[in-house]
All heavy atoms as TSV, in Angstrom:
chain	resi	resn	atom	element	x	y	z
A	1	MET	N	N	122.248	141.244	77.550
A	1	MET	CA	C	121.666	141.867	78.778
A	1	MET	C	C	122.856	142.468	79.656
A	1	MET	O	O	123.868	141.909	79.842
A	1	MET	CB	C	120.880	140.735	79.579
A	1	MET	CG	C	120.112	141.208	80.646
A	1	MET	SD	S	119.312	139.931	81.606
A	1	MET	CE	C	117.637	139.968	80.803
A	2	GLY	N	N	122.552	143.684	80.206
A	2	GLY	CA	C	123.548	144.451	80.888
A	2	GLY	C	C	123.781	143.837	82.386
A	2	GLY	O	O	122.914	143.116	82.883
A	3	ALA	N	N	124.886	144.265	82.901
A	3	ALA	CA	C	125.268	143.841	84.270
A	3	ALA	C	C	124.266	144.481	85.257
A	3	ALA	O	O	123.975	145.806	85.064
A	3	ALA	CB	C	126.651	143.980	84.504
A	4	LEU	N	N	123.893	143.921	86.321
A	4	LEU	CA	C	123.091	144.549	87.321
A	4	LEU	C	C	123.994	145.259	88.211
A	4	LEU	O	O	124.879	144.854	88.789
A	4	LEU	CB	C	122.325	143.502	88.042
A	4	LEU	CG	C	121.418	144.032	89.137
A	4	LEU	CD1	C	120.250	144.795	88.728
A	4	LEU	CD2	C	120.813	142.775	89.891
A	5	GLN	N	N	123.645	146.612	88.423
A	5	GLN	CA	C	124.428	147.431	89.285
A	5	GLN	C	C	123.664	147.700	90.615
A	5	GLN	O	O	122.480	148.199	90.609
A	5	GLN	CB	C	124.563	148.947	88.765
A	5	GLN	CG	C	125.570	148.784	87.495
A	5	GLN	CD	C	127.032	148.843	87.931
A	5	GLN	OE1	O	127.381	148.640	89.050
A	5	GLN	NE2	N	127.886	149.225	86.967
A	6	ILE	N	N	124.260	147.135	91.714
A	6	ILE	CA	C	123.500	147.432	93.073
A	6	ILE	C	C	124.486	148.142	93.989
A	6	ILE	O	O	125.620	147.750	94.140
A	6	ILE	CB	C	123.312	145.999	93.704
A	6	ILE	CG1	C	122.278	145.222	92.782
A	6	ILE	CG2	C	122.719	146.098	95.057
A	6	ILE	CD1	C	122.026	143.792	93.273
A	7	ASN	N	N	124.086	149.288	94.451
A	7	ASN	CA	C	124.892	150.074	95.446
A	7	ASN	C	C	124.674	149.498	96.805
A	7	ASN	O	O	123.510	149.151	97.051
A	7	ASN	CB	C	124.412	151.527	95.357
A	7	ASN	CG	C	124.716	152.284	94.144
A	7	ASN	OD1	O	125.674	151.908	93.384
A	7	ASN	ND2	N	124.042	153.188	93.740
A	8	GLU	N	N	125.715	149.493	97.540
A	8	GLU	CA	C	125.632	149.016	98.954
A	8	GLU	C	C	125.729	150.148	99.897
A	8	GLU	O	O	126.463	151.189	99.629
A	8	GLU	CB	C	126.841	148.095	99.258
A	8	GLU	CG	C	126.534	146.656	99.043
A	8	GLU	CD	C	127.645	145.811	99.681
A	8	GLU	OE1	O	127.907	145.983	100.790
A	8	GLU	OE2	O	128.117	144.910	98.842
A	9	ALA	N	N	124.962	150.286	100.935
A	9	ALA	CA	C	125.029	151.236	101.963
A	9	ALA	C	C	126.219	151.127	102.743
A	9	ALA	O	O	126.524	150.027	103.254
A	9	ALA	CB	C	123.684	151.230	102.728
A	10	VAL	N	N	127.040	152.236	102.899
A	10	VAL	CA	C	128.259	152.117	103.653
A	10	VAL	C	C	127.792	152.102	105.160
A	10	VAL	O	O	126.791	152.581	105.547
A	10	VAL	CB	C	129.100	153.372	103.365
A	10	VAL	CG1	C	129.679	153.259	102.000
A	10	VAL	CG2	C	128.549	154.660	103.840
A	11	PRO	N	N	128.681	151.480	106.027
A	11	PRO	CA	C	128.400	151.406	107.444
A	11	PRO	C	C	128.301	152.853	108.080
A	11	PRO	O	O	128.856	153.799	107.578
A	11	PRO	CB	C	129.650	150.791	107.990
A	11	PRO	CG	C	130.302	149.946	106.943
A	11	PRO	CD	C	129.804	150.752	105.728
A	12	CYS	N	N	127.442	153.013	109.092
A	12	CYS	CA	C	127.265	154.220	109.693
A	12	CYS	C	C	128.566	154.609	110.446
A	12	CYS	O	O	129.365	153.706	110.888
A	12	CYS	CB	C	126.167	154.163	110.690
A	12	CYS	SG	S	125.627	155.785	111.480
A	13	ARG	N	N	128.880	155.840	110.606
A	13	ARG	CA	C	130.054	156.267	111.208
A	13	ARG	C	C	130.160	155.852	112.628
A	13	ARG	O	O	131.215	155.774	113.262
A	13	ARG	CB	C	130.278	157.892	111.194
A	13	ARG	CG	C	130.552	158.444	109.861
A	13	ARG	CD	C	130.679	159.878	109.945
A	13	ARG	NE	N	130.925	160.263	108.609
A	13	ARG	CZ	C	130.298	161.499	108.219
A	13	ARG	NH1	N	129.683	162.262	108.988
A	13	ARG	NH2	N	130.565	161.946	106.908
A	14	CYS	N	N	129.050	155.790	113.374
A	14	CYS	CA	C	128.954	155.336	114.801
A	14	CYS	C	C	129.187	153.877	114.985
A	14	CYS	O	O	129.271	153.504	116.182
A	14	CYS	CB	C	127.592	155.898	115.411
A	14	CYS	SG	S	126.294	154.761	114.901
A	15	GLY	N	N	129.323	153.139	114.043
A	15	GLY	CA	C	129.438	151.740	114.072
A	15	GLY	C	C	128.187	150.917	114.099
A	15	GLY	O	O	128.232	149.717	114.175
A	16	GLY	N	N	126.980	151.584	114.063
A	16	GLY	CA	C	125.683	150.891	114.091
A	16	GLY	C	C	125.535	150.182	112.792
A	16	GLY	O	O	126.002	150.451	111.708
A	17	GLN	N	N	124.613	149.210	112.832
A	17	GLN	CA	C	124.195	148.410	111.640
A	17	GLN	C	C	123.197	149.189	110.756
A	17	GLN	O	O	122.430	149.890	111.325
A	17	GLN	CB	C	123.599	147.135	112.116
A	17	GLN	CG	C	123.134	146.204	110.967
A	17	GLN	CD	C	122.740	144.956	111.470
A	17	GLN	OE1	O	122.347	144.762	112.650
A	17	GLN	NE2	N	122.420	143.955	110.519
A	18	VAL	N	N	123.410	149.175	109.560
A	18	VAL	CA	C	122.443	149.781	108.594
A	18	VAL	C	C	121.186	148.923	108.286
A	18	VAL	O	O	121.355	147.788	108.043
A	18	VAL	CB	C	123.297	150.079	107.220
A	18	VAL	CG1	C	122.256	150.638	106.195
A	18	VAL	CG2	C	124.452	150.989	107.454
A	19	LYS	N	N	120.097	149.679	108.477
A	19	LYS	CA	C	118.891	148.870	108.279
A	19	LYS	C	C	118.011	149.698	107.062
A	19	LYS	O	O	118.278	150.802	106.815
A	19	LYS	CB	C	117.914	149.082	109.463
A	19	LYS	CG	C	118.489	148.394	110.674
A	19	LYS	CD	C	118.346	146.783	110.576
A	19	LYS	CE	C	118.746	146.249	111.945
A	19	LYS	NZ	N	118.312	144.874	111.994
A	20	VAL	N	N	117.203	148.901	106.429
A	20	VAL	CA	C	116.429	149.432	105.297
A	20	VAL	C	C	114.999	149.162	105.579
A	20	VAL	O	O	114.549	148.053	106.001
A	20	VAL	CB	C	116.793	148.653	103.959
A	20	VAL	CG1	C	116.056	149.129	102.826
A	20	VAL	CG2	C	118.337	148.914	103.766
A	21	PHE	N	N	114.167	150.238	105.184
A	21	PHE	CA	C	112.751	149.892	105.220
A	21	PHE	C	C	112.144	150.442	103.856
A	21	PHE	O	O	112.710	151.323	103.179
A	21	PHE	CB	C	112.058	150.670	106.420
A	21	PHE	CG	C	112.207	152.175	106.300
A	21	PHE	CD1	C	111.176	152.918	105.712
A	21	PHE	CD2	C	113.234	152.812	106.892
A	21	PHE	CE1	C	111.250	154.312	105.761
A	21	PHE	CE2	C	113.240	154.188	106.903
A	21	PHE	CZ	C	112.353	154.988	106.256
A	22	GLY	N	N	111.018	149.887	103.568
A	22	GLY	CA	C	110.282	150.351	102.291
A	22	GLY	C	C	108.898	149.976	102.291
A	22	GLY	O	O	108.263	149.509	103.190
A	23	PRO	N	N	108.292	150.122	101.090
A	23	PRO	CA	C	106.834	149.813	100.972
A	23	PRO	C	C	106.502	148.436	101.293
A	23	PRO	O	O	107.364	147.501	101.010
A	23	PRO	CB	C	106.607	150.000	99.482
A	23	PRO	CG	C	107.658	150.919	98.991
A	23	PRO	CD	C	108.846	150.669	99.757
A	24	CYS	N	N	105.296	148.187	101.816
A	24	CYS	CA	C	104.819	146.855	102.192
A	24	CYS	C	C	103.400	146.880	101.866
A	24	CYS	O	O	102.773	147.834	101.522
A	24	CYS	CB	C	105.188	146.422	103.550
A	24	CYS	SG	S	104.385	147.381	104.787
A	25	GLU	N	N	102.787	145.706	102.128
A	25	GLU	CA	C	101.240	145.561	101.987
A	25	GLU	C	C	100.461	146.541	102.763
A	25	GLU	O	O	99.369	146.901	102.416
A	25	GLU	CB	C	100.832	144.068	102.037
A	25	GLU	CG	C	100.836	143.577	103.489
A	25	GLU	CD	C	100.345	142.126	103.607
A	25	GLU	OE1	O	99.176	142.037	103.677
A	25	GLU	OE2	O	101.211	141.197	103.424
A	26	PHE	N	N	101.020	146.916	103.982
A	26	PHE	CA	C	100.340	147.767	104.865
A	26	PHE	C	C	100.509	149.222	104.526
A	26	PHE	O	O	99.716	150.066	104.882
A	26	PHE	CB	C	100.693	147.510	106.249
A	26	PHE	CG	C	100.523	146.010	106.640
A	26	PHE	CD1	C	101.500	145.200	106.893
A	26	PHE	CD2	C	99.172	145.553	106.869
A	26	PHE	CE1	C	101.203	143.845	107.307
A	26	PHE	CE2	C	98.879	144.299	107.273
A	26	PHE	CZ	C	99.993	143.492	107.433
A	27	ALA	N	N	101.607	149.533	103.889
A	27	ALA	CA	C	101.902	150.893	103.492
A	27	ALA	C	C	102.530	150.983	102.048
A	27	ALA	O	O	103.795	151.175	101.944
A	27	ALA	CB	C	102.953	151.536	104.471
A	28	PRO	N	N	101.729	150.593	101.030
A	28	PRO	CA	C	102.320	150.402	99.694
A	28	PRO	C	C	102.751	151.685	99.110
A	28	PRO	O	O	103.653	151.648	98.215
A	28	PRO	CB	C	101.114	149.909	98.879
A	28	PRO	CG	C	99.987	150.316	99.672
A	28	PRO	CD	C	100.324	150.439	101.207
A	29	ARG	N	N	102.482	152.897	99.582
A	29	ARG	CA	C	102.996	154.259	99.161
A	29	ARG	C	C	104.071	154.783	99.931
A	29	ARG	O	O	104.594	155.967	99.684
A	29	ARG	CB	C	101.802	155.209	98.994
A	29	ARG	CG	C	100.813	154.847	97.928
A	29	ARG	CD	C	99.813	155.751	97.705
A	29	ARG	NE	N	98.883	155.388	96.804
A	29	ARG	CZ	C	97.905	156.162	96.192
A	29	ARG	NH1	N	97.736	157.343	96.820
A	29	ARG	NH2	N	97.160	155.746	95.350
A	30	SER	N	N	104.702	153.914	100.787
A	30	SER	CA	C	105.699	154.422	101.734
A	30	SER	C	C	107.009	154.664	100.817
A	30	SER	O	O	107.236	153.996	99.868
A	30	SER	CB	C	105.937	153.265	102.731
A	30	SER	OG	O	107.262	153.644	103.520
A	31	HIS	N	N	107.811	155.518	101.387
A	31	HIS	CA	C	109.134	155.882	100.695
A	31	HIS	C	C	110.048	154.633	101.089
A	31	HIS	O	O	109.854	153.925	102.171
A	31	HIS	CB	C	109.696	157.150	101.145
A	31	HIS	CG	C	109.044	158.239	100.508
A	31	HIS	ND1	N	107.742	158.270	100.031
A	31	HIS	CD2	C	109.579	159.566	100.125
A	31	HIS	CE1	C	107.486	159.422	99.454
A	31	HIS	NE2	N	108.524	160.223	99.559
A	32	TRP	N	N	111.250	154.513	100.502
A	32	TRP	CA	C	112.210	153.644	100.936
A	32	TRP	C	C	113.191	154.562	101.706
A	32	TRP	O	O	113.370	155.649	101.598
A	32	TRP	CB	C	113.009	153.336	99.647
A	32	TRP	CG	C	112.416	152.193	98.861
A	32	TRP	CD1	C	111.581	152.362	97.754
A	32	TRP	CD2	C	112.464	150.840	99.154
A	32	TRP	NE1	N	111.186	151.155	97.385
A	32	TRP	CE2	C	111.676	150.198	98.140
A	32	TRP	CE3	C	113.016	150.059	100.124
A	32	TRP	CZ2	C	111.472	148.783	98.072
A	32	TRP	CZ3	C	112.981	148.674	99.960
A	32	TRP	CH2	C	112.099	148.095	98.954
A	33	GLY	N	N	113.807	153.865	102.775
A	33	GLY	CA	C	114.654	154.582	103.676
A	33	GLY	C	C	115.749	153.695	104.178
A	33	GLY	O	O	115.774	152.425	104.139
A	34	VAL	N	N	116.839	154.342	104.588
A	34	VAL	CA	C	118.084	153.736	105.182
A	34	VAL	C	C	118.308	154.400	106.421
A	34	VAL	O	O	118.260	155.596	106.561
A	34	VAL	CB	C	119.250	153.755	104.309
A	34	VAL	CG1	C	120.593	153.192	104.869
A	34	VAL	CG2	C	118.940	153.232	102.882
A	35	TYR	N	N	118.513	153.556	107.566
A	35	TYR	CA	C	118.751	154.207	108.810
A	35	TYR	C	C	119.725	153.387	109.693
A	35	TYR	O	O	120.053	152.262	109.345
A	35	TYR	CB	C	117.361	154.486	109.695
A	35	TYR	CG	C	116.778	153.137	110.118
A	35	TYR	CD1	C	116.889	152.701	111.334
A	35	TYR	CD2	C	116.001	152.346	109.199
A	35	TYR	CE1	C	116.307	151.470	111.692
A	35	TYR	CE2	C	115.406	151.280	109.571
A	35	TYR	CZ	C	115.508	150.770	110.829
A	35	TYR	OH	O	114.975	149.577	111.266
A	36	CYS	N	N	120.260	153.976	110.737
A	36	CYS	CA	C	121.170	153.329	111.654
A	36	CYS	C	C	120.438	152.649	112.720
A	36	CYS	O	O	119.438	153.236	113.259
A	36	CYS	CB	C	122.133	154.413	112.221
A	36	CYS	SG	S	123.255	153.601	113.412
A	37	ALA	N	N	120.742	151.458	113.042
A	37	ALA	CA	C	119.986	150.715	113.980
A	37	ALA	C	C	120.264	151.075	115.539
A	37	ALA	O	O	119.650	150.689	116.375
A	37	ALA	CB	C	120.156	149.259	113.901
A	38	LYS	N	N	121.384	151.850	115.654
A	38	LYS	CA	C	121.748	152.192	117.065
A	38	LYS	C	C	120.749	153.271	117.607
A	38	LYS	O	O	120.409	154.204	116.969
A	38	LYS	CB	C	123.120	152.961	117.076
A	38	LYS	CG	C	124.174	151.875	117.489
A	38	LYS	CD	C	125.410	152.627	117.822
A	38	LYS	CE	C	126.513	151.756	118.345
A	38	LYS	NZ	N	127.696	152.427	118.580
A	39	ASP	N	N	120.220	153.048	118.813
A	39	ASP	CA	C	119.161	153.873	119.417
A	39	ASP	C	C	119.775	155.341	119.640
A	39	ASP	O	O	119.003	156.280	119.515
A	39	ASP	CB	C	118.703	153.374	120.684
A	39	ASP	CG	C	117.851	152.024	120.483
A	39	ASP	OD1	O	117.402	151.924	119.482
A	39	ASP	OD2	O	117.719	151.252	121.541
A	40	SER	N	N	121.095	155.358	119.932
A	40	SER	CA	C	121.604	156.798	120.115
A	40	SER	C	C	121.952	157.481	118.893
A	40	SER	O	O	122.257	158.757	118.945
A	40	SER	CB	C	122.815	156.630	121.009
A	40	SER	OG	O	123.857	155.821	120.295
A	41	CYS	N	N	121.811	156.896	117.663
A	41	CYS	CA	C	122.168	157.485	116.403
A	41	CYS	C	C	120.837	157.936	115.705
A	41	CYS	O	O	119.957	157.124	115.696
A	41	CYS	CB	C	122.971	156.572	115.492
A	41	CYS	SG	S	123.545	157.359	114.075
A	42	GLN	N	N	120.728	159.033	115.147
A	42	GLN	CA	C	119.603	159.571	114.460
A	42	GLN	C	C	119.755	159.733	112.973
A	42	GLN	O	O	119.010	160.393	112.252
A	42	GLN	CB	C	119.086	160.871	115.052
A	42	GLN	CG	C	118.661	160.650	116.496
A	42	GLN	CD	C	118.149	161.989	117.085
A	42	GLN	OE1	O	118.039	162.917	116.421
A	42	GLN	NE2	N	117.874	161.856	118.413
A	43	ARG	N	N	120.780	159.007	112.394
A	43	ARG	CA	C	121.049	159.201	110.956
A	43	ARG	C	C	120.008	158.455	110.255
A	43	ARG	O	O	119.766	157.277	110.465
A	43	ARG	CB	C	122.437	158.741	110.569
A	43	ARG	CG	C	123.483	159.697	111.046
A	43	ARG	CD	C	124.808	159.303	110.444
A	43	ARG	NE	N	125.897	160.157	110.898
A	43	ARG	CZ	C	126.649	159.959	112.053
A	43	ARG	NH1	N	126.462	158.902	112.629
A	43	ARG	NH2	N	127.637	160.879	112.311
A	44	MET	N	N	119.500	159.069	109.098
A	44	MET	CA	C	118.411	158.400	108.271
A	44	MET	C	C	118.366	159.221	106.880
A	44	MET	O	O	118.550	160.303	106.951
A	44	MET	CB	C	117.175	158.452	108.895
A	44	MET	CG	C	116.056	157.716	108.154
A	44	MET	SD	S	114.546	157.572	109.113
A	44	MET	CE	C	113.783	159.159	108.615
A	45	SER	N	N	118.060	158.360	105.860
A	45	SER	CA	C	117.875	158.992	104.515
A	45	SER	C	C	116.685	158.316	103.950
A	45	SER	O	O	116.437	157.179	104.125
A	45	SER	CB	C	119.145	159.042	103.614
A	45	SER	OG	O	119.293	157.569	103.193
A	46	THR	N	N	115.971	159.051	103.066
A	46	THR	CA	C	114.749	158.504	102.382
A	46	THR	C	C	114.789	158.964	100.953
A	46	THR	O	O	115.356	159.923	100.581
A	46	THR	CB	C	113.425	158.937	103.077
A	46	THR	OG1	O	113.356	160.457	102.968
A	46	THR	CG2	C	113.242	158.573	104.509
A	47	ALA	N	N	113.974	158.230	100.058
A	47	ALA	CA	C	113.874	158.663	98.731
A	47	ALA	C	C	112.766	157.690	98.196
A	47	ALA	O	O	112.099	156.867	98.830
A	47	ALA	CB	C	115.066	158.250	97.946
A	48	ASP	N	N	112.266	158.044	96.929
A	48	ASP	CA	C	111.227	157.214	96.300
A	48	ASP	C	C	111.647	155.877	95.771
A	48	ASP	O	O	110.679	155.070	95.633
A	48	ASP	CB	C	110.782	158.015	95.070
A	48	ASP	CG	C	110.140	159.403	95.405
A	48	ASP	OD1	O	109.445	159.523	96.526
A	48	ASP	OD2	O	110.146	160.356	94.517
A	49	SER	N	N	112.933	155.616	95.743
A	49	SER	CA	C	113.532	154.284	95.333
A	49	SER	C	C	114.433	153.793	96.307
A	49	SER	O	O	115.064	154.639	97.089
A	49	SER	CB	C	114.075	154.312	93.978
A	49	SER	OG	O	115.126	155.185	93.982
A	50	LEU	N	N	114.707	152.495	96.372
A	50	LEU	CA	C	115.818	151.971	97.310
A	50	LEU	C	C	117.113	152.478	96.769
A	50	LEU	O	O	117.903	152.860	97.647
A	50	LEU	CB	C	115.695	150.380	97.188
A	50	LEU	CG	C	116.965	149.725	98.004
A	50	LEU	CD1	C	116.821	150.081	99.410
A	50	LEU	CD2	C	116.692	148.240	97.726
A	51	GLU	N	N	117.390	152.519	95.527
A	51	GLU	CA	C	118.652	153.013	95.049
A	51	GLU	C	C	118.897	154.456	95.407
A	51	GLU	O	O	119.997	154.849	95.821
A	51	GLU	CB	C	118.735	152.879	93.456
A	51	GLU	CG	C	118.741	151.486	92.980
A	51	GLU	CD	C	117.315	150.779	92.909
A	51	GLU	OE1	O	116.343	151.630	93.005
A	51	GLU	OE2	O	117.135	149.641	92.773
A	52	GLY	N	N	117.804	155.306	95.507
A	52	GLY	CA	C	117.942	156.701	95.759
A	52	GLY	C	C	118.184	156.796	97.348
A	52	GLY	O	O	119.031	157.683	97.574
A	53	ALA	N	N	117.573	156.083	98.035
A	53	ALA	CA	C	117.893	156.088	99.510
A	53	ALA	C	C	119.202	155.734	99.908
A	53	ALA	O	O	119.883	156.343	100.819
A	53	ALA	CB	C	116.744	155.131	100.278
A	54	ILE	N	N	119.875	154.656	99.186
A	54	ILE	CA	C	121.126	154.217	99.476
A	54	ILE	C	C	122.112	155.353	98.945
A	54	ILE	O	O	123.166	155.631	99.692
A	54	ILE	CB	C	121.407	152.869	98.881
A	54	ILE	CG1	C	120.647	151.807	99.532
A	54	ILE	CG2	C	122.866	152.587	98.792
A	54	ILE	CD1	C	120.707	150.455	98.840
A	55	GLU	N	N	121.851	155.911	97.810
A	55	GLU	CA	C	122.674	156.963	97.312
A	55	GLU	C	C	122.741	158.062	98.286
A	55	GLU	O	O	123.762	158.780	98.542
A	55	GLU	CB	C	122.172	157.400	96.009
A	55	GLU	CG	C	123.145	158.560	95.162
A	55	GLU	CD	C	122.680	158.660	93.863
A	55	GLU	OE1	O	122.301	157.704	93.037
A	55	GLU	OE2	O	122.612	159.813	93.517
A	56	ASN	N	N	121.593	158.555	98.801
A	56	ASN	CA	C	121.607	159.690	99.690
A	56	ASN	C	C	122.361	159.369	101.006
A	56	ASN	O	O	123.016	160.130	101.531
A	56	ASN	CB	C	120.071	160.025	100.059
A	56	ASN	CG	C	119.321	160.624	98.920
A	56	ASN	OD1	O	119.949	161.093	97.959
A	56	ASN	ND2	N	118.052	160.581	99.037
A	57	TRP	N	N	122.164	158.047	101.519
A	57	TRP	CA	C	122.711	157.730	102.612
A	57	TRP	C	C	124.429	157.735	102.478
A	57	TRP	O	O	125.073	158.253	103.299
A	57	TRP	CB	C	122.374	156.202	102.998
A	57	TRP	CG	C	123.128	155.589	104.206
A	57	TRP	CD1	C	124.197	154.765	104.050
A	57	TRP	CD2	C	122.863	155.728	105.521
A	57	TRP	NE1	N	124.714	154.369	105.305
A	57	TRP	CE2	C	123.924	154.974	106.262
A	57	TRP	CE3	C	121.931	156.425	106.336
A	57	TRP	CZ2	C	123.841	154.903	107.675
A	57	TRP	CZ3	C	121.983	156.237	107.652
A	57	TRP	CH2	C	122.865	155.568	108.334
A	58	ASN	N	N	124.784	157.159	101.366
A	58	ASN	CA	C	126.281	157.117	101.156
A	58	ASN	C	C	126.773	158.551	100.981
A	58	ASN	O	O	127.812	158.995	101.481
A	58	ASN	CB	C	126.497	156.341	99.981
A	58	ASN	CG	C	126.330	154.832	100.145
A	58	ASN	OD1	O	126.280	154.399	101.320
A	58	ASN	ND2	N	126.223	154.027	99.106
A	59	HIS	N	N	125.983	159.401	100.248
A	59	HIS	CA	C	126.443	160.814	100.078
A	59	HIS	C	C	126.485	161.544	101.505
A	59	HIS	O	O	127.467	162.288	101.678
A	59	HIS	CB	C	125.468	161.589	99.227
A	59	HIS	CG	C	125.898	162.873	98.864
A	59	HIS	ND1	N	127.035	163.164	98.125
A	59	HIS	CD2	C	125.368	164.086	99.292
A	59	HIS	CE1	C	127.071	164.568	98.109
A	59	HIS	NE2	N	126.134	165.096	98.901
A	60	MET	N	N	125.550	161.264	102.318
A	60	MET	CA	C	125.432	161.854	103.628
A	60	MET	C	C	126.697	161.551	104.542
A	60	MET	O	O	127.291	162.337	105.275
A	60	MET	CB	C	124.266	161.495	104.375
A	60	MET	CG	C	124.129	161.925	105.789
A	60	MET	SD	S	122.564	161.520	106.560
A	60	MET	CE	C	122.775	159.756	106.634
A	61	LEU	N	N	127.217	160.379	104.333
A	61	LEU	CA	C	128.295	159.833	105.052
A	61	LEU	C	C	129.733	160.034	104.435
A	61	LEU	O	O	130.800	159.662	105.105
A	61	LEU	CB	C	128.205	158.370	105.444
A	61	LEU	CG	C	127.001	158.008	106.355
A	61	LEU	CD1	C	126.741	156.634	106.517
A	61	LEU	CD2	C	127.116	158.806	107.706
A	62	GLU	N	N	129.799	160.683	103.236
A	62	GLU	CA	C	130.965	160.913	102.658
A	62	GLU	C	C	131.832	161.994	103.536
A	62	GLU	O	O	131.343	162.869	104.113
A	62	GLU	CB	C	130.925	161.598	101.274
A	62	GLU	CG	C	130.427	160.649	100.177
A	62	GLU	CD	C	130.260	161.277	98.897
A	62	GLU	OE1	O	130.462	162.558	98.773
A	62	GLU	OE2	O	129.851	160.591	97.967
A	63	PRO	N	N	133.068	161.741	103.579
A	63	PRO	CA	C	133.942	162.641	104.310
A	63	PRO	C	C	133.906	164.022	103.700
A	63	PRO	O	O	133.763	164.308	102.569
A	63	PRO	CB	C	135.398	162.106	104.234
A	63	PRO	CG	C	135.373	161.047	103.326
A	63	PRO	CD	C	133.863	160.676	102.960
A	64	ILE	N	N	133.965	165.157	104.606
A	64	ILE	CA	C	134.029	166.516	104.086
A	64	ILE	C	C	135.440	166.862	103.956
A	64	ILE	O	O	136.122	166.813	104.849
A	64	ILE	CB	C	133.247	167.411	105.117
A	64	ILE	CG1	C	131.748	166.923	105.328
A	64	ILE	CG2	C	133.286	168.808	104.697
A	64	ILE	CD1	C	130.981	167.557	106.474
A	65	HIS	N	N	135.633	167.444	102.712
A	65	HIS	CA	C	137.014	167.902	102.480
A	65	HIS	C	C	136.961	169.458	102.459
A	65	HIS	O	O	136.213	170.148	101.779
A	65	HIS	CB	C	137.534	167.411	101.122
A	65	HIS	CG	C	137.538	165.911	101.048
A	65	HIS	ND1	N	138.514	165.177	101.648
A	65	HIS	CD2	C	136.725	165.071	100.483
A	65	HIS	CE1	C	138.407	163.908	101.514
A	65	HIS	NE2	N	137.277	163.770	100.706
A	66	PHE	N	N	137.889	170.083	103.239
A	66	PHE	CA	C	138.054	171.504	103.139
A	66	PHE	C	C	139.184	171.935	102.317
A	66	PHE	O	O	140.104	171.397	102.121
A	66	PHE	CB	C	138.251	171.911	104.637
A	66	PHE	CG	C	137.048	171.801	105.534
A	66	PHE	CD1	C	137.046	170.755	106.382
A	66	PHE	CD2	C	135.984	172.633	105.512
A	66	PHE	CE1	C	135.965	170.453	107.203
A	66	PHE	CE2	C	134.849	172.547	106.285
A	66	PHE	CZ	C	134.807	171.340	107.148
């Protein structure tokens, strides 16, 4: 059996806590999402899977190299 690979969401640049939301019994077709818990921050990413949402979040927060 192979090793389980779990990606972690990197902390938000503003210092806010990273939160995750996803499907539940009330919204079973909901997308997965990762967002910053700080009210003043509007960063968020979504995807069809938790892994995809975390990957999008981490990619969004990568440093930009010129």
